[in-house]
C-alpha positions as CSV (number, residue, x, y, z in Angstrom):
1,M,116.1,102.3,2.3
2,T,114.1,105.6,2.0
3,D,112.3,104.7,5.2
4,T,115.6,104.4,7.1
5,V,116.9,107.6,5.5
6,N,113.9,109.5,6.7
7,R,113.8,107.9,10.2
8,M,117.5,108.6,11.1
9,P,117.3,112.4,11.5
10,V,114.1,112.0,13.6
11,L,115.7,109.3,15.7
12,F,118.8,111.3,16.4
13,A,116.8,114.5,17.2
14,A,114.4,112.5,19.4
15,Q,117.3,111.0,21.3
16,A,118.9,114.5,21.8
17,V,115.6,115.9,23.0
18,A,114.9,113.0,25.4
19,M,118.4,113.3,26.9
20,S,118.0,117.1,27.2
21,A,114.6,116.6,28.9
22,R,116.2,114.2,31.4
23,T,119.0,116.6,32.2
24,D,117.0,119.9,32.4
25,G,118.5,121.3,29.3
26,L,115.6,121.2,26.9
27,T,114.7,124.2,24.8
28,A,111.5,125.0,23.0
29,H,113.5,125.3,19.8
30,A,114.7,121.7,20.0
31,V,111.2,120.4,20.6
32,E,109.8,122.4,17.7
33,D,112.7,121.2,15.4
34,L,111.9,117.6,16.4
35,R,108.2,118.1,15.7
36,V,108.8,119.6,12.3
37,K,111.2,116.8,11.3
38,A,108.7,114.1,12.4
39,E,105.8,115.7,10.6
40,E,107.9,116.2,7.4
41,L,109.8,112.9,7.2
42,L,107.6,110.3,8.8
43,P,104.2,109.0,7.4
44,K,101.0,109.5,9.4
45,G,100.4,106.6,11.7
46,D,104.1,105.9,12.2
47,G,104.8,105.0,15.9
48,L,107.8,107.2,16.2
49,R,105.9,110.2,14.7
50,L,103.1,109.6,17.2
51,A,105.6,109.5,20.1
52,V,107.3,112.7,19.0
53,L,104.0,114.5,18.5
54,S,102.8,113.3,21.9
55,F,106.0,114.5,23.5
56,A,105.8,117.9,21.9
57,T,102.2,118.3,23.1
58,Q,103.1,117.3,26.6
59,Y,106.1,119.7,26.5
60,E,103.8,122.6,25.7
61,A,101.5,121.8,28.6
62,W,104.2,121.0,31.2
63,R,107.4,122.9,30.0
64,R,107.8,124.6,33.4
65,D,107.7,121.3,35.4
66,L,111.2,119.8,35.3
67,H,110.1,116.6,37.0
68,A,107.4,116.0,34.4
69,L,109.8,116.7,31.6
70,R,112.2,114.1,32.9
71,R,109.4,111.6,32.9
72,F,108.4,112.5,29.4
73,G,112.0,112.3,28.3
74,E,112.2,108.7,29.7
75,A,109.0,107.8,27.9
76,L,110.4,109.2,24.7
77,E,113.6,107.1,25.1
78,R,111.4,104.0,25.6
79,D,109.5,104.9,22.4
80,I,112.8,105.3,20.5
81,Q,113.9,101.8,21.6
82,T,110.6,100.4,20.5
83,A,111.1,102.1,17.1
84,L,114.6,100.7,16.8
85,N,113.5,97.2,17.9
86,P,109.9,96.7,16.7
87,D,110.0,92.9,16.9
88,R,111.3,92.7,20.4
89,Q,108.7,91.4,22.8
90,P,108.6,92.4,26.4
91,V,110.0,89.8,28.8
92,R,107.3,88.1,30.8
93,E,108.4,87.1,34.3
94,R,105.2,86.1,36.1
95,R,105.3,82.5,37.2
96,D,101.6,82.4,37.9
97,I,100.8,83.1,34.2
98,D,103.7,81.3,32.5
99,G,103.8,78.3,34.8
């Protein structure tokens, strides 16, 4: 229960940041707020924490490149989906491998 309680604020903030990045509305304050939440609420090694810290680092380096921020926002959304559905396996569609 505590894990879920700690993850929810980070998940909501991450979704808001990802959507803002995709729509050119991202602010440094929102990214910093997300980073602080992830560092305070999630344990080291948590996949969502690593995704948030990676996004925040990329934001610092590329914050003036709107195209790059859109891509980083899309990647963060994929990481959020992975955090919400950790047991989901990617669909394999290759017939030469699967028969």
